[in-house]
C-alpha positions in Angstrom: -1.3 -94.5 -88.5 -3.7 -94.6 -91.6 -5.4 -91.1 -91.4 -4.6 -88.1 -89.4 -7.9 -86.2 -89.3 -7.3 -82.5 -89.2 -9.7 -80.5 -87.2 -9.7 -76.6 -87.1 -11.1 -74.3 -84.5 -14.3 -73.6 -86.4 -15.1 -77.3 -87.1 -16.1 -78.6 -83.7 -18.6 -81.2 -84.7 -18.3 -84.8 -84.0 -20.4 -85.7 -87.0 -18.3 -83.7 -89.5 -17.4 -85.3 -92.8 -13.8 -85.6 -91.9 -14.8 -88.3 -89.3 -16.6 -90.5 -91.9 -15.0 -94.1 -91.8 -13.0 -93.0 -88.7 -11.2 -96.2 -87.2 -9.9 -95.5 -83.7 -7.4 -98.4 -84.1 -5.8 -97.0 -87.2 -6.7 -93.2 -87.3 -6.1 -90.1 -85.0 -7.4 -86.5 -84.7 -5.2 -83.4 -84.7 -6.1 -80.2 -83.2 -3.6 -77.2 -82.5 -3.9 -73.8 -80.7 -1.3 -71.6 -82.4 -0.5 -67.8 -81.6 -0.8 -67.0 -85.5 -4.5 -67.4 -85.4 -4.8 -64.7 -82.8 -2.2 -62.4 -84.4 -2.5 -62.5 -88.1 -5.2 -60.0 -87.2 -5.2 -58.3 -83.8 -7.8 -60.6 -82.5 -9.7 -59.5 -79.5 -9.6 -61.2 -76.1 -13.2 -62.4 -76.3 -12.7 -63.8 -79.9 -9.6 -65.7 -78.8 -11.2 -67.1 -75.7 -14.3 -68.2 -77.6 -12.1 -70.3 -80.0 -9.7 -71.8 -77.4 -12.4 -72.5 -74.8 -14.5 -74.2 -77.5 -11.5 -76.2 -78.8 -10.5 -77.4 -75.4 -14.1 -78.6 -74.7 -14.2 -80.3 -77.9 -11.1 -82.2 -77.3 -12.8 -83.6 -74.2 -15.7 -84.5 -76.3 -13.3 -86.4 -78.8 -11.5 -88.2 -75.9 -15.0 -89.2 -74.4 -16.1 -90.6 -77.9 -13.0 -92.8 -77.9 -11.2 -90.9 -80.8 -7.3 -90.8 -80.3 -6.3 -87.2 -80.3 -3.2 -85.3 -80.7 -3.7 -81.9 -79.2 -1.3 -79.0 -78.9 -1.9 -76.3 -76.5 -0.9 -72.6 -76.8 1.1 -72.6 -73.8 2.7 -76.1 -74.5 6.5 -76.3 -74.7 7.6 -76.6 -78.3 4.4 -75.1 -79.8 5.5 -74.0 -83.3 3.2 -70.8 -83.5 1.5 -71.5 -86.6 -0.8 -74.1 -88.1 1.5 -74.8 -91.0 4.7 -75.3 -88.8 2.8 -77.2 -86.1 1.4 -79.6 -88.6 4.7 -80.1 -90.3 6.3 -81.0 -87.0 3.5 -83.4 -86.0 3.6 -85.2 -89.3 7.3 -85.8 -88.9 6.5 -87.1 -85.5 3.4 -89.1 -86.2 4.1 -90.4 -89.7 0.5 -90.8 -91.0 -0.1 -92.3 -94.3 -2.6 -89.6 -95.4 -4.4 -86.5 -94.1 -8.0 -86.1 -94.0 -10.2 -82.9 -93.3 -13.6 -81.2 -93.6 -13.1 -78.3 -96.1 -11.8 -75.2 -94.1 -13.7 -71.9 -93.9 -10.7 -69.8 -94.6 -8.8 -69.6 -97.9 -5.4 -68.7 -96.1 -5.7 -71.8 -93.9 -6.6 -74.0 -96.9 -3.5 -72.9 -98.8 -1.4 -73.5 -95.7 -2.5 -77.0 -95.2 -2.4 -77.9 -98.8 1.2 -76.6 -98.8 2.1 -78.8 -95.8 0.6 -81.8 -97.4 2.5 -81.4 -100.7 5.9 -80.7 -98.9 5.5 -83.9 -97.0 4.4 -85.9 -100.0 1.0 -86.8 -98.3 -2.4 -87.4 -99.9 -4.9 -84.8 -98.5 -8.6 -85.8 -98.6 -10.7 -82.5 -98.4 -14.3 -83.5 -97.8 -17.4 -81.4 -98.4 -18.6 -79.4 -95.4 -22.1 -81.0 -94.7 -22.8 -78.2 -92.2 -24.2 -76.1 -94.9 -27.6 -76.3 -96.8 -25.8 -75.4 -100.0 -22.4 -76.8 -101.3 -19.9 -74.6 -103.0 -20.7 -76.4 -106.3 -24.3 -76.0 -106.0 -23.8 -72.3 -105.5 -21.5 -72.0 -108.4 -24.2 -73.5 -110.5 -26.6 -71.1 -109.2 -24.3 -68.2 -110.1 -23.2 -69.6 -113.6 -24.4 -67.2 -116.3 -25.7 -64.6 -114.1 -24.8 -61.0 -114.7 -25.5 -60.1 -111.1 -26.0 -62.1 -108.0 -28.9 -61.3 -105.6 -29.6 -62.9 -102.3 -33.3 -62.9 -102.9 -33.2 -65.1 -105.9 -30.9 -67.5 -104.0 -33.1 -67.4 -100.9 -36.2 -68.4 -102.8 -34.4 -71.3 -104.5 -33.2 -72.6 -101.1 -36.6 -72.3 -99.6 -38.2 -74.3 -102.5 -35.2 -76.9 -102.5 -35.3 -77.6 -98.7 -39.2 -77.3 -98.3 -38.7 -74.5 -95.6 -41.9 -72.5 -94.9 -43.4 -73.7 -98.1 -47.1 -74.7 -99.0 -46.8 -76.7 -102.2 -44.7 -74.4 -104.6 -45.8 -71.2 -102.9 -44.3 -69.6 -99.7 -46.3 -69.7 -96.5 -48.4 -66.7 -96.1 -48.4 -66.1 -99.9 -45.3 -63.9 -99.7 -41.6 -64.6 -99.7 -40.6 -61.9 -97.1 -42.3 -60.0 -94.3 -40.1 -56.8 -94.2 -43.2 -54.5 -93.9 -44.1 -56.4 -90.8 -40.6 -56.5 -89.4 -37.8 -54.0 -88.9 -39.5 -51.5 -86.6 -37.9 -49.2 -84.1 -38.9 -49.1 -80.5 -41.2 -46.4 -79.4 -40.2 -43.7 -76.9 -40.6 -46.1 -74.0 -37.9 -48.3 -75.3 -37.7 -52.1 -75.4 -38.9 -52.6 -71.8 -37.8 -55.7 -70.0 -35.7 -57.6 -72.4 -35.4 -61.3 -71.6 -31.9 -62.2 -70.1 -29.2 -63.3 -72.4 -28.5 -67.1 -72.3 -25.3 -66.7 -70.4 -22.9 -69.4 -69.3 -20.6 -69.1 -66.4 -17.0 -70.1 -67.5 -16.1 -73.4 -66.0 -12.6 -74.3 -64.8 -11.4 -75.0 -68.3 -12.7 -71.8 -69.7 -11.3 -69.9 -66.8 -7.9 -71.5 -67.5 -8.1 -70.2 -71.1 -9.3 -66.7 -69.9 -6.1 -66.5 -67.6 -4.0 -67.7 -70.6 -5.3 -65.1 -73.0 -5.0 -62.2 -70.4 -1.4 -63.2 -69.9 -0.3 -64.1 -73.5 -2.3 -61.4 -75.3 -2.5 -58.6 -72.7 -2.1 -55.9 -75.4 -4.9 -57.2 -77.4 -8.2 -55.3 -77.4 -11.3 -56.3 -75.6 -12.4 -57.3 -71.9 -13.1 -60.7 -70.5 -14.8 -60.0 -67.2 -18.2 -60.7 -68.8 -17.4 -63.6 -71.1 -20.3 -65.9 -71.0 -20.6 -67.4 -74.5 -21.7 -71.1 -75.1 -18.4 -73.0 -75.6 -19.9 -76.6 -75.7 -22.5 -78.4 -77.8 -24.7 -78.7 -74.7 -24.5 -75.0 -73.9 -25.2 -74.1 -77.6 -28.3 -76.2 -77.7 -29.5 -74.4 -74.5 -28.9 -71.2 -76.1 -30.9 -72.1 -79.1 -33.8 -73.2 -77.0 -33.7 -70.1 -75.0 -33.8 -68.0 -78.1 -36.8 -69.8 -79.6 -38.7 -69.4 -76.3 -37.6 -65.9 -75.3 -36.6 -63.9 -78.2 -37.9 -65.2 -81.4 -41.4 -63.9 -80.9 -40.2 -60.3 -81.2 -37.1 -61.0 -83.2 -38.6 -60.0 -86.7 -40.2 -56.9 -85.4 -37.2 -55.4 -83.7 -34.3 -57.0 -85.7 -33.1 -53.5 -87.0 -33.8 -51.6 -83.7 -31.2 -50.2 -81.5 -31.2 -48.9 -78.0 -28.3 -47.3 -75.9 -26.9 -49.8 -73.3 -29.0 -52.8 -74.6 -26.5 -55.0 -76.5 -28.7 -58.1 -76.6 -32.3 -57.1 -77.4 -34.2 -59.7 -79.3 -31.4 -61.1 -81.3 -30.3 -64.8 -81.3 -26.7 -64.6 -80.3 -26.2 -68.0 -82.0 -23.9 -67.0 -84.9 -20.6 -67.8 -83.0 -22.1 -71.4 -82.0 -23.1 -71.8 -85.6 -19.8 -70.7 -87.1 -17.8 -72.9 -84.7 -20.1 -75.8 -85.7 -21.5 -76.4 -82.2 -24.9 -76.1 -83.9 -26.1 -77.2 -87.2 -28.1 -74.6 -89.1 -30.8 -77.2 -90.0 -31.6 -77.8 -86.4 -31.7 -74.0 -85.9 -34.2 -73.4 -88.8 -36.2 -76.5 -87.8 -36.6 -75.2 -84.3 -37.9 -71.8 -85.4 -40.2 -73.3 -88.0 -41.5 -75.8 -85.4 -42.3 -72.8 -83.0 -44.3 -71.2 -85.7 -46.3 -74.4 -86.5 -47.0 -74.7 -82.8 -48.4 -71.2 -82.9 -45.9 -69.7 -80.5 -44.3 -67.3 -83.0 -45.7 -65.2 -85.8 -44.7 -66.3 -89.4 -43.3 -62.8 -90.0 -40.8 -63.2 -87.2 -39.8 -66.7 -88.2 -39.3 -65.7 -91.9 -37.1 -62.9 -90.9 -34.9 -65.3 -88.9 -34.9 -68.1 -91.4 -33.8 -65.6 -94.1 -30.6 -64.9 -92.2 -29.7 -68.4 -91.7 -31.1 -70.3 -94.9 -30.6 -67.2 -97.1 -27.9 -64.7 -96.2 -25.4 -67.0 -94.4 -25.4 -69.5 -97.2 -25.2 -66.8 -99.7 -22.2 -65.1 -98.4 -20.3 -68.5 -98.1 -21.1 -69.1 -101.8 -19.7 -65.5 -102.7 -16.6 -66.3 -100.6 -15.7 -69.6 -102.1 -16.4 -68.9 -105.7 -14.6 -65.5 -105.8 -11.6 -66.0 -103.7 -8.6 -65.2 -103.6 -9.2 -62.1 -105.8 -12.3 -61.0 -103.9 -10.3 -60.0 -100.7 -8.3 -57.4 -102.8 -11.4 -55.6 -104.3 -11.7 -51.8 -103.7 -14.2 -50.6 -106.2 -14.6 -47.2 -104.6 -10.7 -46.7 -104.4 -11.1 -46.0 -100.5 -7.6 -45.3 -99.1 -8.1 -43.8 -95.5 -6.8 -45.6 -92.5 -9.4 -46.9 -90.0 -9.6 -44.3 -87.1 -7.6 -45.4 -84.0 -10.8 -45.1 -81.9 -12.4 -48.0 -83.4 -10.2 -50.0 -81.1 -11.1 -47.9 -77.9 -14.5 -46.5 -78.5 -13.3 -43.0 -77.6 -15.6 -40.9 -79.7 -18.3 -38.4 -79.1 -20.6 -39.9 -81.6 -23.1 -41.6 -79.3 -24.2 -44.4 -81.7 -20.6 -45.3 -82.4 -19.5 -45.1 -78.9 -22.1 -47.5 -77.8 -21.6 -49.9 -80.5 -17.8 -49.9 -80.0 -18.1 -50.2 -76.2 -20.3 -53.4 -76.5 -18.0 -54.8 -79.2 -15.0 -54.5 -77.0 -16.9 -55.7 -74.0 -18.6 -58.7 -75.4 -17.0 -59.3 -78.9 -20.6 -58.8 -80.2 -22.8 -56.2 -81.9 -25.9 -57.2 -83.9 -26.1 -56.8 -87.7 -27.6 -53.3 -87.9 -24.8 -51.9 -85.6 -22.3 -53.6 -87.8 -23.9 -52.5 -91.2 -25.3 -49.2 -90.3 -23.2 -47.8 -87.5 -19.6 -49.0 -87.6 -19.8 -50.2 -91.2 -21.6 -47.1 -92.6 -19.1 -44.7 -91.0 -16.1 -46.6 -92.4 -17.7 -46.6 -95.8 -18.4 -43.0 -95.9 -15.2 -42.0 -94.3 -13.5 -43.9 -97.1 -11.6 -46.6 -95.1 -9.4 -48.9 -97.1 -11.6 -52.1 -97.3 -8.7 -54.5 -96.2 -8.4 -52.5 -92.9 -12.1 -52.6 -92.3 -12.1 -56.5 -93.0 -9.2 -57.0 -90.4 -11.0 -55.0 -87.8 -14.2 -57.0 -88.1 -12.3 -60.3 -88.3 -10.5 -59.3 -85.2 -13.2 -57.9 -82.9 -16.2 -60.3 -83.1 -16.5 -63.7 -81.5 -18.4 -65.1 -84.6 -15.9 -63.9 -87.1 -14.7 -66.6 -89.4 -13.4 -65.4 -92.8 -15.8 -67.1 -95.2 -18.8 -65.3 -93.5 -17.0 -62.0 -92.4 -15.2 -60.9 -95.5 -18.1 -60.9 -97.9 -20.2 -59.2 -95.3 -17.6 -56.4 -94.9 -16.2 -55.9 -98.3 -19.4 -56.6 -100.2 -22.5 -55.7 -98.1 -20.9 -53.1 -95.8 -18.1 -51.4 -97.9 -19.5 -51.9 -101.5 -15.8 -52.9 -102.4 -17.1 -55.5 -104.9 -18.8 -52.9 -106.9 -22.2 -54.3 -106.5 -21.7 -58.0 -106.8 -23.5 -58.7 -103.5 -25.4 -55.6 -102.8 -27.2 -53.6 -105.5 -26.3 -50.2 -104.0 -23.9 -48.8 -101.4 -25.8 -48.7 -98.0 -25.2 -45.0 -97.2 -27.5 -42.8 -95.1 -27.2 -39.6 -93.0 -27.5 -39.6 -89.2 -31.3 -39.5 -89.6 -31.3 -43.2 -90.2 -29.8 -43.8 -86.7 -32.2 -41.2 -85.3 -35.0 -43.1 -86.8 -33.9 -46.6 -85.4 -32.7 -45.5 -82.0 -32.7 -42.6 -79.4 -28.9 -42.3 -79.6 -29.1 -38.7 -81.1 -30.9 -37.6 -78.1 -27.7 -37.8 -75.9 -25.3 -36.8 -78.7 -23.2 -33.6 -79.2 -24.0 -33.8 -82.9 -27.2 -33.0 -84.7 -28.1 -35.4 -87.6 -30.2 -32.8 -89.3 -27.1 -30.7 -90.0 -24.5 -31.5 -92.5 -22.0 -28.6 -91.9 -21.2 -26.5 -88.9 -19.9 -27.3 -85.4 -22.9 -29.5 -84.5 -23.1 -31.2 -87.7 -23.2 -35.0 -87.3 -20.3 -36.6 -88.9 -22.6 -39.3 -90.5 -24.6 -36.6 -92.2 -21.4 -34.7 -93.4 -19.8 -37.7 -94.7 -23.0 -38.9 -96.4 -23.2 -35.8 -98.6 -19.5 -36.0 -99.1 -19.6 -39.6 -100.2 -22.2 -38.7 -102.8 -20.4 -35.9 -104.0 -17.1 -37.8 -104.5 -18.9 -40.7 -106.2 -21.6 -38.7 -108.0 -20.6 -39.8 -111.5 -20.2 -43.4 -110.6 -23.5 -43.6 -108.7 -25.5 -41.8 -111.4 -26.1 -45.0 -113.4 -27.5 -46.9 -110.4 -31.2 -46.8 -110.5 -31.4 -47.4 -106.7 -29.4 -44.3 -106.1 -31.2 -42.0 -108.5 -33.1 -40.0 -105.8 -30.0 -39.5 -103.8 -27.9 -38.4 -106.7 -30.7 -35.9 -107.7 -30.4 -34.4 -104.3 -26.6 -33.9 -104.7 -27.0 -32.2 -108.1 -29.2 -29.4 -106.3 -26.1 -28.5 -104.2 -24.3 -25.3 -105.4 -20.5 -24.7 -105.2 -20.7 -22.9 -101.8 -22.5 -25.9 -100.3 -20.1 -28.4 -101.8 -17.1 -26.6 -100.6 -18.6 -26.4 -97.1 -19.2 -30.2 -97.0 -15.8 -30.9 -98.3 -14.2 -28.8 -95.6 -16.2 -30.3 -92.8 -15.5 -33.8 -94.1 -11.7 -33.0 -94.2 -11.8 -31.9 -90.6 -13.5 -35.3 -89.7 -10.8 -37.2 -91.6 -8.1 -35.2 -89.9 -9.3 -36.2 -86.4 -10.4 -32.7 -85.6 -14.0 -34.1 -85.2 -14.8 -37.5 -83.8 
């Protein structure tokens, strides 16, 4: 064997760089399902099924393409349990002359594979991941010499470089973003009839995986009775087409809105397919722009969507690969609390959190505002140790791959990097949730109250957060108004907030 081409569970692309020059007569592909990838964090059942089902379907695609494949199943006798151990055992058996792979999306996995290659004295050819608009080297060049990194600057560079929504050197519509046109809440009547989700009935192969996960990881969180995610390239393309036709027209306007019992709303639900490489971001962006050019979608909605793919997604990847491994250990606010146990069950009286956690455990999914301004916001103001928040997000969501999840969690959500990614900590009282959803109408807590039996824990913890970090935040111009409001609190008010926040952290209020 000349090359053993290593493929990871989030690299399910027949056109990946690792396959360049592939010769079926001399090369072979390696894929392995191993328990460690579901246990190094307490991976939820939907997330584990998403990866394993997509991998097994990709194995079929590889065989159909005539590429010799060495595939180890999770339930196979002799499975070594970790990527490192399985690869070492298979190298001894197959005796390849070299290893080839597309660059991994996880620092831990990269270190493990490099260690195996070195231990076996084999050359390891790691190729640039063409899946992305921006290479790691290009992002490093963008970041060089900058005192701070801001997504908006990067996003505009990407728009210009890739000629997306541009008219000459100016943005289409004469503005770079349309936030004022987007990000509305639903009115009192709610979202109305929401287009049905692009759901895919599990086939025999996926049902086999579901049964395996229910048996092998019975104590892991989450449910599988409604699993319907796209696990093949064909299904992912159908999901993309359905989003463009059914949801994109109202995506921008309602991208920050929430509604009880409505997990899907007008979001794309494409991030898992993108992160497993079943979809290419270029085809996703092209499809959205084409819909605008055809007059089917407003520019504001398309720009809001393109910003997430061409801007934010590429930006967080650049942060991850230019800052690891130190980035994972950052804790700028010295947060040391443990994650409340009810994050794994949804057993809380807070209506917004109960809804977000229930759908997370049911579907392995929550949209970005639920992650940032409900589950993430609470953890930030509660003071949860950032690595624990990171482990939870990596465990529960079907789209969670570390390169995208870690910066979003530690940087954007938890402000653990001290402002490298976000210019301020995203903190708010329960009134933000009240403005963006009707959750508070059915909740035992009142977002207008910061102390007392009915005080909303979000509101209490907001004021407690500002009091705790008052000195550190005083120099942040984007926090000036909030800090001035804290300064007005007298000693009695401060004590009452501190006492109520203590009760929340002791579990007396949840």
